[in-house]
C-alpha positions in Angstrom: -71.4 41.0 6.3 -70.9 39.7 2.8 -67.8 41.9 2.4 -66.4 40.4 5.6 -67.1 36.8 4.5 -65.5 37.5 1.1 -62.4 39.1 2.6 -62.1 36.2 5.1 -62.3 33.7 2.2 -59.7 35.6 0.2 -57.3 35.8 3.1 -57.7 32.0 3.7 -56.8 31.3 0.0 -53.7 33.5 0.2 -52.5 31.7 3.3 -53.0 28.3 1.7 -51.0 29.3 -1.4 -48.1 30.8 0.7 -48.0 27.6 2.9 -47.9 25.2 -0.1 -45.4 27.2 -2.2 -42.2 26.6 -0.2 -43.1 23.0 0.6 -43.3 22.2 -3.1 -40.1 24.0 -3.8 -38.4 22.1 -0.9 -39.5 18.7 -2.3 -38.1 19.7 -5.7 -34.7 20.6 -4.2 -34.6 17.3 -2.2 -35.4 15.3 -5.4 -32.5 17.1 -7.2 -30.1 16.3 -4.3 -31.0 12.6 -4.5 -30.2 12.4 -8.2 -26.8 14.2 -7.6 -25.9 11.6 -4.9 -26.8 8.8 -7.2 -24.7 10.2 -9.9 -21.7 10.5 -7.6 -22.1 6.9 -6.5 -22.0 5.7 -10.0 -18.5 7.0 -10.6 -16.9 4.5 -8.2 -13.3 4.9 -6.9 -12.0 6.0 -3.6 -12.1 9.5 -2.0 -15.7 10.4 -2.8 -15.9 9.1 -6.4 -12.3 9.9 -7.5 -9.4 7.6 -8.2 -8.3 4.9 -5.8 -5.3 6.1 -3.8 -2.5 3.5 -4.0 0.4 3.6 -1.5 3.9 2.7 -2.7 7.4 3.0 -1.4 9.7 4.3 -4.2 12.9 3.4 -2.3 12.3 -0.3 -2.9 13.7 -1.5 -6.2 13.0 -3.7 -8.1 9.5 -3.4 -6.9 9.1 0.4 -6.7 11.5 3.2 -7.8 11.8 6.2 -10.0 13.4 6.7 -13.3 13.4 10.1 -14.9 10.6 11.2 -12.5 8.4 8.3 -13.5 7.3 5.5 -11.1 8.4 2.0 -12.2 9.1 -1.5 -10.9 7.4 -4.8 -10.4 4.7 -3.5 -8.1 4.0 -0.5 -10.2 3.6 -2.6 -13.4 1.4 -5.1 -11.7 -1.0 -2.6 -10.2 -1.2 -0.6 -13.4 -1.9 -3.8 -15.4 -4.6 -4.8 -12.9 -6.2 -1.3 -13.0 -6.3 -1.5 -16.8 -7.9 -5.0 -17.0 -10.4 -4.2 -14.2 -11.2 -0.6 -15.4 -10.0 0.9 -12.2 -8.9 4.6 -11.9 -5.9 4.7 -9.6 -3.4 7.3 -8.4 0.0 6.3 -7.0 1.0 7.9 -3.7 4.7 7.5 -2.8 5.6 7.5 1.0 7.9 5.9 3.5 7.0 2.3 4.1 6.4 2.9 7.8 3.6 5.4 6.9 1.6 3.1 4.6 -0.5 1.2 7.1 -1.3 4.3 9.2 -2.4 6.0 5.9 -4.7 3.1 5.2 -6.1 3.3 8.7 -6.7 7.1 8.3 -8.5 6.7 5.0 -5.8 8.5 3.1 -5.1 5.4 1.0 -7.5 2.9 -0.5 -5.0 0.1 -1.1 -1.2 -0.4 -1.0 1.3 -2.4 -3.0 4.8 -2.0 -1.6 6.4 -5.3 -1.1 4.1 -5.9 1.9 4.7 -9.3 3.5 1.5 -11.1 4.5 1.8 -11.7 8.3 -0.7 -12.8 11.0 0.0 -9.5 12.8 -0.9 -7.4 9.7 -4.0 -9.5 9.0 -5.4 -8.0 12.2 -5.5 -4.6 10.5 -5.4 -5.4 6.7 -7.1 -7.7 4.2 -4.7 -9.1 1.6 -5.0 -10.2 -2.0 -3.8 -13.6 -3.0 0.1 -13.7 -2.7 1.8 -12.4 -5.8 5.5 -12.9 -4.9 7.6 -15.3 -2.8 10.2 -13.2 -0.9 11.8 -14.0 2.5 14.3 -12.3 4.6 18.1 -12.7 4.2 21.0 -11.5 6.2 23.5 -9.2 4.4 27.1 -8.2 5.3 29.9 -6.1 3.9 31.6 -8.1 1.1 34.8 -8.2 3.1 33.2 -9.4 6.3 34.6 -12.8 7.4 33.3 -12.7 11.0 29.6 -13.4 10.4 28.3 -16.6 8.8 25.0 -17.0 10.8 22.8 -15.5 13.4 24.9 -17.2 16.1 27.8 -14.9 15.2 25.9 -11.7 16.0 26.5 -11.5 19.8 27.5 -7.9 20.6 27.3 -6.8 17.0 25.0 -4.3 15.3 22.1 -5.3 12.9 20.5 -2.6 10.7 16.8 -2.8 9.8 14.1 -0.6 8.2 11.3 0.6 10.3 7.9 -1.0 10.0 9.2 -4.1 8.1 9.2 -7.8 8.8 13.0 -7.4 9.1 12.6 -5.0 12.0 10.1 -7.4 13.7 12.4 -10.4 13.1 15.3 -8.5 14.7 13.4 -7.6 17.8 11.8 -11.0 18.2 15.2 -12.6 18.2 17.4 -9.9 19.8 17.5 -11.5 23.3 18.5 -14.9 21.9 21.4 -13.7 19.7 22.5 -10.7 21.7 22.9 -8.0 19.0 22.1 -4.3 19.0 19.6 -2.8 16.5 20.0 0.3 14.3 16.8 1.6 12.8 16.5 3.3 9.4 13.6 4.9 7.4 14.7 3.5 4.0 16.8 0.7 2.4 19.5 2.9 0.8 20.5 4.3 4.2 20.6 0.9 5.7 22.8 -0.4 2.8 25.2 2.4 3.3 25.5 1.8 7.0 26.7 -1.7 6.4 28.9 -0.8 3.4 30.8 1.7 5.6 31.1 -0.7 8.4 29.0 1.2 10.9 26.7 -1.8 11.2 27.8 -5.4 10.9 24.8 -6.8 9.0 21.4 -5.9 7.8 18.1 -7.7 7.2 16.3 -7.2 3.9 14.0 -9.1 1.6 16.0 -11.4 -0.6 14.9 -10.2 -4.1 15.4 -6.5 -3.1 19.0 -7.0 -1.9 19.9 -9.3 -4.7 18.7 -6.7 -7.2 20.5 -3.9 -5.4 23.8 -5.8 -5.2 23.7 -6.7 -8.9 22.4 -3.5 -10.4 24.2 -1.0 -8.1 27.4 -3.0 -7.7 27.2 -2.6 -3.9 30.0 -4.0 -1.8 27.6 -6.3 0.1 26.9 -10.0 0.1 24.1 -12.3 1.3 24.8 -14.8 4.1 23.3 -18.2 4.4 19.8 -19.3 3.6 16.7 -17.2 3.8 15.5 -16.6 7.3 11.8 -16.6 6.5 9.4 -17.6 3.7 7.4 -14.4 3.4 4.9 -13.7 0.6 3.9 -10.3 -0.7 0.2 -9.3 -1.0 -1.8 -6.2 -2.1 -3.4 -4.7 1.0 -6.7 -2.8 1.9 -8.0 -1.9 5.3 -9.6 -4.8 7.0 -13.3 -5.0 6.4 -13.2 -2.2 3.8 -13.2 -2.2 0.0 -14.3 -5.9 -0.4 -15.4 -5.4 -4.0 -12.0 -3.6 -4.8 -10.1 -6.6 -3.4 -12.1 -9.0 -5.5 -11.3 -7.0 -8.6 -7.6 -7.0 -7.6 -7.6 -10.8 -7.2 -9.4 -11.2 -10.5 -7.0 -9.0 -12.3 -4.0 -10.7 -10.7 -5.2 -14.1 -11.8 -5.7 -12.8 -15.3 -2.1 -11.5 -15.3 -0.7 -14.8 -14.1 -2.8 -16.9 -16.5 -2.0 -14.8 -19.6 1.8 -14.8 -18.9 2.0 -11.0 -18.5 2.9 -11.5 -14.9 6.0 -13.5 -15.8 7.0 -10.9 -18.4 6.8 -8.2 -15.7 9.2 -10.2 -13.5 11.6 -10.9 -16.3 11.7 -7.1 -17.1 13.3 -6.4 -13.6 14.8 -9.7 -12.4 17.3 -11.5 -14.5 
């Protein structure tokens, strides 16, 4: 009887040790996991603690372009300066302009700086920084064109625009009134070439971009009349996301403007 009681007690103790052992180990593992998560959170940045992904369009001088394989331009210098002043780790992601907003929506980008005009339509999807450049659309024709002096002269003619831009929207919004046809392009150089060769009568482009292109590349193009719009550029993030990032961008942008570095960046690219 005593032997049986002793064996029963021994078996009970063994069962208690076995039951408690894995539970203690599990708690230790969970504690280690929490610390790992906290460490990841402290690194900041987009894409799970890495660099913030920045969308740019490198076919858009003087704001974004490539020289010797390096990205340069007004937008590139501005975002790099902001990143330095605000201690942000960024990585530039070049893509066609039309793909930038979808990439923000898909979470492939954290922010974008690509000569993006601030519009009410875009504000439904994006949050913008304070404006950093006054742009505006202008109409452009072949240097030898004497037939077009205003929108009223475009009836039956062809107007070239770049997909996803305010120029494209303006053309569609006013097509019925002025009676022109629209030719769509993925990038600005292709659009410029279409008008230079006479395949399209005019194009719509942001004034600083086309002025730079005509001057620096000696294009056989000319601007026509006054600016059609008074657009302003802003740095964009997905609406409702990255609030703290946007605050840092605005802080950095103001510091650039107050220090005079912003003006120096503009002078570097625009005479």
